[in-house]
C-alpha positions in Angstrom: 6.8 -3.0 -117.7 5.7 -0.2 -114.8 3.6 -0.8 -112.0 0.8 1.6 -111.0 1.5 2.9 -107.6 -1.0 1.8 -105.2 -3.9 4.2 -104.8 -5.6 4.3 -101.3 -9.5 4.2 -102.2 -9.9 5.9 -99.5 -8.3 8.9 -100.7 -9.6 8.6 -104.4 -13.3 9.1 -102.5 -11.9 12.3 -100.3 -11.4 13.9 -103.8 -14.0 12.8 -105.9 -16.0 14.3 -102.5 -14.4 17.6 -103.1 -15.5 17.5 -106.8 -19.3 17.6 -105.3 -19.8 13.9 -105.1 -22.0 13.4 -101.6 -22.1 9.4 -102.9 -18.4 9.5 -102.2 -18.7 11.3 -98.7 -21.3 8.7 -97.8 -19.3 5.3 -99.2 -16.4 7.0 -96.6 -18.8 7.3 -93.8 -19.9 3.3 -94.2 -16.4 2.4 -94.9 -14.9 4.1 -91.2 -18.4 5.0 -88.9 -17.2 1.7 -87.6 -13.6 2.0 -86.9 -13.5 5.6 -85.7 -16.7 4.5 -83.5 -14.4 1.5 -81.6 -11.6 4.4 -81.2 -13.7 6.7 -79.8 -15.8 4.7 -76.9 -11.9 2.9 -76.3 -10.5 6.6 -75.2 -13.3 8.1 -73.9 -14.9 5.0 -72.6 -18.5 6.2 -72.7 -20.5 4.4 -75.6 -23.2 7.8 -75.1 -20.8 10.1 -76.0 -18.5 8.3 -78.5 -21.7 7.9 -80.8 -22.1 11.8 -80.4 -18.2 12.1 -80.9 -17.7 10.0 -84.0 -20.6 11.4 -85.0 -19.4 15.1 -85.0 -16.1 13.7 -86.6 -17.8 13.2 -90.1 -19.7 16.1 -90.0 -15.9 17.8 -89.4 -15.2 15.9 -92.4 -17.9 17.3 -94.4 -16.6 20.9 -93.2 -13.2 20.5 -94.1 -13.4 18.8 -97.0 -11.2 21.8 -99.0 -8.4 21.5 -96.7 -7.9 18.0 -97.7 -4.6 17.2 -99.4 -4.0 13.9 -101.3 -1.3 12.3 -99.6 -2.5 8.7 -99.8 -3.2 9.2 -95.7 -6.8 9.5 -95.3 -7.1 7.0 -92.2 -4.2 9.4 -90.7 -6.0 12.4 -91.8 -9.4 11.0 -90.6 -8.3 10.0 -87.2 -6.3 12.9 -86.5 -9.8 14.7 -86.1 -11.2 11.8 -84.5 -8.2 12.2 -81.7 -8.2 15.8 -81.7 -12.7 15.3 -80.7 -11.6 12.7 -77.8 -8.6 14.8 -76.5 -11.3 18.0 -76.1 -13.5 15.8 -74.7 -11.1 14.4 -71.9 -10.2 18.2 -71.6 -13.9 18.9 -70.9 -14.2 16.3 -68.7 -10.9 17.0 -66.9 -12.9 20.5 -65.9 -15.6 19.0 -64.2 -14.8 15.7 -62.6 -17.9 14.9 -62.2 -18.9 13.7 -65.5 -17.7 9.8 -65.0 -14.9 8.7 -67.2 -14.6 5.2 -66.8 -18.3 4.4 -67.8 -17.9 0.5 -68.9 -18.0 0.1 -73.1 -21.1 -1.8 -73.7 -21.5 -4.8 -74.9 -24.6 -5.3 -75.8 -24.9 -2.6 -78.4 -24.8 -4.3 -81.7 -22.1 -1.6 -83.5 -20.0 -3.2 -80.6 -20.9 -6.4 -80.7 -18.2 -7.6 -83.8 -15.6 -6.9 -81.1 -16.4 -9.5 -78.7 -16.4 -13.3 -79.4 -19.6 -14.7 -78.7 -20.7 -16.3 -75.4 -23.6 -18.6 -76.3 -21.5 -21.8 -76.1 -19.7 -21.4 -73.0 -20.2 -22.2 -69.6 -20.9 -19.2 -66.7 -17.4 -19.3 -65.4 -15.4 -18.9 -68.8 -17.8 -16.2 -69.7 -16.7 -14.8 -66.1 -13.2 -14.8 -66.4 -13.6 -13.3 -69.9 -16.1 -10.5 -68.8 -13.2 -9.9 -65.7 -10.2 -10.0 -68.6 -11.8 -7.5 -70.8 -12.3 -4.9 -67.9 -8.8 -5.5 -66.6 -8.0 -4.9 -70.3 -10.0 -1.6 -70.5 -8.3 -0.8 -67.0 -4.9 -1.1 -68.0 -5.7 1.0 -71.8 -7.2 3.3 -69.2 -4.1 3.6 -67.3 -1.9 4.6 -70.0 -0.7 7.8 -71.1 -3.1 9.1 -74.0 -0.4 9.4 -76.5 0.6 5.6 -75.6 -3.2 4.6 -75.5 -3.6 6.3 -78.9 -0.8 4.4 -80.3 -2.0 1.2 -79.0 -5.3 1.6 -80.2 -4.6 3.0 -84.1 -1.8 -0.1 -84.4 -4.4 -2.7 -83.4 -6.0 -2.2 -86.5 -4.2 -4.3 -89.4 -4.5 -1.5 -92.1 -3.5 0.6 -90.3 0.7 1.7 -91.0 2.9 3.0 -88.5 3.4 6.1 -91.0 0.0 6.8 -90.4 0.0 6.3 -86.4 2.9 9.0 -86.3 1.1 11.0 -88.6 -1.5 10.9 -86.2 0.3 11.8 -83.4 2.5 14.2 -84.9 5.5 12.3 -84.1 8.7 10.5 -85.6 8.4 7.4 -87.0 10.8 5.9 -84.1 8.8 7.6 -81.0 6.3 5.6 -83.0 7.6 2.9 -82.2 8.6 3.5 -79.3 5.2 4.4 -77.7 3.7 1.2 -79.3 6.1 -0.8 -77.8 6.0 0.5 -74.0 2.3 0.6 -74.3 2.1 -3.0 -74.9 4.5 -3.5 -72.3 2.7 -1.6 -69.6 -0.3 -3.6 -70.5 1.6 -6.6 -70.4 2.5 -6.1 -67.1 -1.2 -4.9 -65.5 -2.3 -8.4 -67.0 0.0 -10.9 -65.7 -2.1 -11.1 -63.0 -5.3 -12.5 -64.6 -3.7 -14.9 -67.5 -2.0 -18.3 -66.8 1.0 -18.2 -68.6 1.7 -14.3 -68.2 2.3 -14.3 -72.2 0.7 -10.9 -73.9 -0.3 -12.6 -76.8 -1.1 -9.3 -79.1 -0.5 -9.5 -82.9 3.6 -9.0 -83.7 4.7 -6.9 -86.7 
């Protein structure tokens, strides 16, 4: 008996949306609005602007729905759109340096609260150390070349396959793995002064 091939449920939803099922689009937005917002916020480091860009990403998905091709790689398609919006924003800000690129991502925003551990049970000193480490992580990410930063941010998503990351970046699988490796090593070196052991505890694959 043959096993049915794995079907990407997001791909199926996108195909339903192409056929006019607006509920399928709403389901996609519900499933992906937070991952897209997180990615955009950590890429451009401006929470207010990130919310607008994330909304525009889904407006674009709505507009270009007929161009979507069923490949089972919806995540790659979606994050390619998100990356393009981020690159456009970064280019715009490069032309207008008065617009800050280093505005911190707000932890108080309820939409991002789940990304940060609960501090209610921590002593003040521990909270201060975590604050400093989080800031250093964001600074280390911001200092990476764009392709490395994008690769690492997408890699941190457990359900984002190397093939999907390669699709977003438009590079080969081996180049993608190299970008992730270099990004992790660079971040590791930058964080060494702030970690007791000097070890980078990112998940291995």
